[in-house]
C-alpha positions in Angstrom: 16.9 -21.3 2.5 14.0 -22.7 0.5 12.2 -20.9 -2.3 8.5 -21.2 -2.4 6.1 -20.0 -5.1 3.2 -18.5 -3.2 1.2 -17.9 -6.4 0.7 -21.5 -7.6 -0.8 -23.5 -4.8 -4.0 -24.4 -6.7 -5.4 -24.3 -10.1 -8.8 -22.5 -10.5 -10.6 -25.8 -11.3 -9.5 -27.2 -7.9 -10.8 -24.4 -5.8 -14.0 -24.6 -3.7 -14.6 -20.9 -4.1 -15.2 -19.7 -7.7 -16.1 -16.3 -8.9 -19.1 -15.8 -11.1 -16.9 -13.6 -13.2 -15.8 -16.7 -15.0 -19.3 -17.1 -16.5 -20.3 -13.5 -17.2 -20.8 -12.0 -20.7 -19.2 -8.6 -20.2 -18.3 -7.8 -23.8 -18.3 -4.0 -24.2 -19.9 -3.6 -20.7 -18.6 -1.7 -17.7 -17.5 -3.6 -14.7 -17.1 -1.8 -11.4 -14.2 -3.2 -9.3 -13.9 -2.3 -5.7 -10.2 -2.8 -5.1 -7.8 -2.3 -2.3 -5.0 -0.3 -3.7 -4.0 1.3 -0.4 -0.4 1.7 -1.6 1.4 4.0 0.8 4.9 3.0 0.2 6.8 1.9 -3.0 5.5 -1.7 -2.6 2.9 -2.4 -5.2 2.1 -6.0 -4.1 -1.6 -5.3 -3.9 -1.7 -3.9 -7.4 0.2 -6.9 -8.7 -2.4 -9.1 -7.0 -5.2 -7.3 -8.8 -3.8 -7.5 -12.3 -5.1 -11.1 -13.1 -8.7 -9.8 -12.6 -8.0 -6.7 -14.8 -6.5 -8.9 -17.5 -9.4 -11.4 -17.3 -12.0 -8.6 -17.8 -10.0 -7.0 -20.6 -9.6 -10.4 -22.4 -13.4 -10.6 -22.3 -13.5 -7.1 -23.8 -15.1 -5.6 -20.7 -14.4 -2.1 -19.5 -13.3 -1.4 -16.0 -14.2 1.3 -13.4 -11.8 1.1 -10.5 -12.8 2.2 -7.0 -10.3 2.2 -4.2 -9.2 4.2 -1.1 -5.7 5.3 0.0 -5.1 6.0 3.7 -7.8 7.2 6.1 -8.5 10.8 5.0 -11.5 12.7 6.4 -11.5 15.1 3.5 -9.8 15.6 0.1 -6.0 15.3 0.7 -3.9 15.8 -2.5 -1.1 13.5 -1.3 -3.7 10.7 -1.0 -5.3 11.2 -4.4 -5.5 8.0 -6.6 -3.6 10.0 -9.2 -0.5 8.7 -7.5 -1.4 5.2 -8.6 -1.2 5.9 -12.3 2.6 5.5 -12.5 2.3 2.1 -10.9 -0.2 1.1 -13.6 1.9 2.5 -16.3 4.9 0.5 -15.1 2.9 -2.7 -16.0 1.7 -1.3 -19.3 -1.8 -0.3 -18.3 -3.3 2.9 -19.7 -5.5 4.3 -16.9 -7.8 7.3 -17.1 -8.5 9.3 -14.0 -11.9 10.7 -13.0 -12.3 13.1 -10.1 -16.0 12.4 -9.3 -18.6 9.8 -10.1 -20.3 12.3 -12.3 -17.2 12.7 -14.3 -16.6 9.0 -14.4 -20.1 8.4 -15.8 -19.5 10.5 -18.9 -15.8 9.4 -19.4 -15.3 6.5 -21.7 -12.1 4.6 -21.3 -11.0 0.9 -21.1 -9.8 1.4 -17.5 -11.2 4.3 -15.4 -9.8 5.1 -12.0 -12.0 7.1 -9.7 -10.7 9.5 -7.1 -10.0 8.2 -3.6 -13.4 7.0 -2.5 -12.8 8.2 1.1 -12.7 11.8 -0.2 -16.5 11.5 -0.5 -18.5 11.7 2.8 -21.1 9.4 1.4 -18.6 6.5 1.5 -18.9 6.4 5.3 -22.4 7.9 5.8 -24.0 5.5 3.3 -25.8 8.4 1.6 -28.4 7.0 -0.8 -27.7 9.5 -3.6 -24.0 8.7 -3.5 -24.6 5.0 -3.5 -26.8 5.4 -6.6 -24.1 7.5 -8.3 -21.6 4.8 -7.8 -23.9 2.0 -9.0 -24.6 3.9 -12.2 -21.0 3.6 -13.2 -21.3 0.0 -14.5 -23.6 -3.0 -15.3 -21.7 -5.4 -13.1 -20.0 -5.2 -9.7 -16.9 -7.0 -8.5 -15.2 -6.7 -5.1 -11.6 -7.7 -5.5 -10.3 -6.0 -2.5 -9.9 -8.7 0.1 -8.3 -6.2 2.5 -11.6 -4.2 2.7 -14.1 -7.1 3.0 -14.3 -6.6 6.8 -15.5 -3.0 6.3 -19.1 -1.8 5.9 -18.4 1.2 3.7 -20.9 2.3 1.0 -18.8 1.0 -1.9 -18.3 -2.4 -0.2 -21.8 -3.3 1.2 -24.3 -0.9 -0.2 -23.4 -0.5 -3.9 -23.4 -4.3 -4.6 -27.0 -4.6 -3.4 -28.1 -2.4 -6.2 -27.0 -5.1 -8.6 -28.9 -8.3 -9.2 -27.3 -11.4 -7.5 -26.1 -12.7 -10.9 -24.4 -9.4 -11.6 -22.3 -9.1 -8.5 -19.5 -11.3 -7.3 -15.9 -11.3 -5.9 -12.8 -11.2 -8.2 -9.9 -13.5 -8.8 -7.8 -12.0 -6.0 -10.5 -12.6 -3.4 -11.2 -16.1 -4.9 -7.5 -17.0 -4.3 -7.5 -15.5 -0.8 -10.6 -17.5 0.3 -9.1 -20.7 -1.0 -5.8 -20.2 0.8 -7.3 -19.2 4.1 -10.4 -21.3 4.4 -8.5 -24.5 5.1 -6.9 -22.8 8.1 -10.4 -22.6 9.6 -11.8 -26.0 8.5 -8.8 -28.3 8.9 -5.6 -26.5 9.9 -2.5 -28.6 10.5 -1.4 -28.3 14.1 0.4 -27.0 16.0 -1.1 -23.7 14.7 1.0 -20.6 15.6 -0.2 -17.1 15.5 2.4 -14.3 15.5 0.5 -11.0 15.9 1.6 -7.4 16.4 1.1 -4.0 14.7 -0.6 -0.8 15.7 -4.3 -1.6 15.0 -4.8 -2.6 18.6 -8.4 -1.9 19.1 -9.4 -3.9 16.0 -7.1 -6.9 16.6 -7.4 -7.7 20.3 -11.1 -8.9 20.0 -10.1 -11.2 17.2 -7.4 -12.8 19.3 -10.2 -13.9 21.7 -12.0 -15.6 18.9 -8.8 -17.2 17.6 -8.3 -19.0 20.9 -10.5 -21.8 19.5 -8.3 -22.2 16.4 -4.6 -21.8 17.4 -2.3 -23.5 19.8 0.3 -20.8 20.5 0.2 -17.0 20.2 3.3 -14.8 20.1 2.3 -11.3 21.2 4.5 -8.6 19.6 4.6 -4.9 19.7 2.5 -2.9 19.7 -0.4 -5.2 20.7 1.6 -6.8 23.5 1.8 -3.6 25.5 -1.9 -3.5 26.3 -1.6 -7.1 27.6 1.5 -6.0 29.6 -0.5 -3.1 31.0 -3.3 -5.5 32.0 -0.6 -7.6 33.8 0.9 -4.5 35.5 4.2 -4.7 33.6 6.2 -1.7 32.7 5.3 -0.2 29.3 6.8 3.3 29.4 5.2 5.4 26.7 4.4 2.3 24.5 1.2 2.4 22.5 -1.8 0.8 24.2 -5.6 0.8 24.0 -7.0 1.4 27.5 -10.4 0.3 26.5 -9.1 -3.2 25.8 -7.3 -3.8 29.1 -10.1 -5.8 30.7 -10.5 -7.8 27.5 -6.8 -8.6 27.6 -7.2 -9.9 31.1 -10.0 -12.1 29.9 -8.0 -13.4 27.0 -5.2 -14.4 29.4 -7.7 -16.4 31.5 -9.3 -18.0 28.5 -6.0 -18.9 26.9 -5.0 -20.7 30.1 -8.3 -22.6 30.3 -8.1 -23.6 26.7 -4.4 -24.6 27.0 -3.4 -22.0 24.4 0.2 -20.8 25.0 0.6 -17.0 25.2 4.2 -16.1 24.6 5.4 -12.7 25.8 8.7 -11.1 24.7 11.5 -11.3 27.3 13.3 -8.3 25.8 12.4 -5.3 23.5 13.8 -2.8 21.2 12.9 0.5 22.6 13.2 4.1 21.6 13.7 7.2 23.7 10.8 9.6 23.3 12.2 13.2 23.4 10.2 15.5 25.7 8.0 18.0 23.9 9.0 16.4 20.6 5.6 15.2 19.3 6.7 11.6 19.8 10.0 11.9 17.9 12.0 8.7 18.5 15.7 8.5 19.0 18.4 6.2 20.5 17.1 2.8 19.6 18.3 0.2 22.1 17.4 -3.1 23.6 16.1 -3.7 27.2 14.7 -6.4 29.4 10.9 -6.7 29.4 10.5 -5.3 32.9 13.0 -2.4 32.4 11.2 -0.1 30.0 11.6 3.4 31.4 8.9 6.1 31.5 10.4 8.0 28.6 10.8 4.9 26.3 8.4 3.3 23.9 8.5 -0.3 22.8 9.2 -0.7 19.0 10.0 -4.4 18.4 11.2 -7.5 20.2 14.8 -8.2 21.1 17.3 -11.0 20.2 16.7 -13.0 23.4 13.0 -13.3 22.5 13.8 -14.4 18.9 16.1 -17.1 20.3 13.4 -18.3 22.7 10.7 -18.3 20.1 12.6 -20.0 17.3 11.8 -23.6 18.5 8.1 -22.9 18.5 8.3 -21.6 14.9 10.2 -24.7 13.8 7.7 -27.1 15.5 4.6 -25.4 14.1 2.7 -27.0 11.2 0.8 -23.8 10.4 2.1 -20.2 11.0 0.1 -17.1 10.5 1.9 -13.7 10.9 0.1 -10.4 11.0 1.2 -7.0 12.1 4.8 -6.1 11.4 7.0 -4.6 14.2 9.0 -1.5 13.7 8.7 1.1 10.9 9.1 0.2 7.3 10.9 3.5 6.6 13.4 3.1 9.5 15.6 0.1 8.7 17.2 -0.2 12.2 13.7 -1.0 13.6 13.2 -3.9 11.3 16.1 -6.0 12.5 14.0 -8.3 14.7 11.2 -8.6 12.1 13.8 -9.6 9.5 15.2 -12.2 11.9 11.7 -13.7 12.2 11.3 -13.7 8.4 14.5 -15.6 8.1 13.3 -18.2 10.7 10.0 -18.5 8.9 11.8 -19.0 5.6 13.4 -22.2 7.0 10.4 -23.4 9.0 8.9 -26.7 7.8 5.3 -25.6 8.4 3.1 -23.6 6.1 3.7 -19.9 6.6 1.2 -17.1 5.8 2.1 -13.5 6.2 -0.8 -11.0 6.0 -1.3 -7.3 5.8 0.1 -4.3 3.9 2.9 -3.3 6.3 3.9 -6.9 6.9 4.1 -7.8 3.2 5.9 -4.5 2.5 8.5 -5.5 5.1 8.9 -9.0 3.6 9.6 -7.4 0.2 12.0 -4.9 1.7 13.9 -7.9 3.2 13.7 -9.7 -0.1 12.1 -12.7 1.6 8.9 -12.9 -0.5 10.0 -16.1 -2.4 10.6 -17.9 0.9 7.1 -17.6 2.3 4.3 -19.9 1.3 1.6 -17.3 1.0 1.4 -13.5 1.2 -2.1 -12.2 1.9 -3.3 -8.7 0.7 -5.5 -8.4 3.8 -4.4 -8.0 7.4 -7.5 -7.2 9.5 -9.8 -9.0 7.0 -7.7 -12.1 7.1 -7.7 -12.1 10.9 -11.4 -11.5 11.0 -12.1 -14.3 8.5 -9.9 -16.8 10.4 -11.6 -15.9 13.7 -15.0 -16.9 12.2 -16.4 -13.4 11.8 -18.8 -12.6 8.9 -17.1 -10.3 6.5 -19.7 -7.7 5.5 -18.3 -7.1 2.0 -18.2 -10.9 1.3 -21.7 -11.6 2.8 -23.4 -9.4 0.2 -21.8 -11.4 -2.6 -22.5 -15.0 -1.5 
C-alpha cells in the first residue's frame, strides 16, 4: 500500500491562488479569522489544517480573534459551546482565551481569543446589522480560513467581510491550499474522472450532482443519497433516508447522465439495519441484502461486498477520484466495513484521490488510511459546490 503525503503537493510560490495575508502588516493588530472548527468527534483534522494560519499570524506578531460554529444549534446549547475546543488547542500548545459574547471579546485582550459558537447568536442567520457591526469591531483585518463554510451565506461569512476595505480582507492559508488543490479538477482534470458520493445531506448534494455531469465520467451513488434515486426508479428502499422533493430531479439526472454518456453506478447489494417499531429509529441487526430486497422495516446503511467487488475496476481505472459523503456511522464500527474497504481500494488506486468532508475524513483517520490518500479536504459541501462551478458566497466577497 503506497504512502502519500497529502500536505506537500505544492509550495506557496507555485500556487495560482495566494492570500493577501502574506503581504499584510499586522504587528500588534487584531485579525478576525472565520474558521470551520466543527469538531463533533475526536478527530481534529480541521484544527490541524488551521494551525499554519495561526502560526503565520503569530509570527507576524498579530493577535487573533477566532469565530467558528459547531453543529447546527438554533439556540445556546452547552454541549456545542466552543469551550469544548480549548483542550484541542492546548494539546498543540496554544493558549486560547474564551469570550462568551462579541461585547466581552471586544474588551478582552489576549493573543488568541475564541468567541462562543457563532450559531448561538440569532444575528448569524438573520444578518442583523447591529450584530454584523459588533463582529466587525473585533479586529482590523478579516480572514476567512474556513473552506468548509464558504458555500454558506451566514453573517460572519458574507456580511462581516464587507465592512472591511478590500485590502483588509482575504482568505487564509488553509483556503489557499484547498483552492489550489481543487481548481485543477475543474480546469483540466485527468480522466476518467470518478465521483463517489453518499452521505446524509441529500437535499444539498443532489442538485450539485446535476452540475457535475459536465465534469465527471462515472458516478458511484452510495447511501444515503442513492435511495432518493432508487425511489425515483421505483426500487425498494424500506425506511431508508430520502428527500421527496428531489425525486423529480433524480429522474432528470438519470436522463441527463444517459445523454451525456456519464455512467451512473448503483449498488447491487446493501448493508441494512432493522428499524425497531416505536423505537425512534433505533437500529439493530445489521445484515446484507440484495438491492431489490430491502424490506419495509429496514433502512439502508452502506453498500455490500458484491458492490465493492463490482466497483473496484472503475476505481483502478480512474485517473481522478473524488469521494464525498461517508457511508455508515463513525461511532458504530460495524457500519464502516464497506467504507473501509473502499478506502483500501483507493489507497492502491493509481489515480489521484481526494476525500472531502468532515465525516469522510474522520472515517479515513479512524481506519488509519490518511497517509494513503492524495488529498484530504476540510470541506464537503463546499468542495462539491466549487467543483460543480457554483459561486461560493464566502469566497466571492474576498476576491
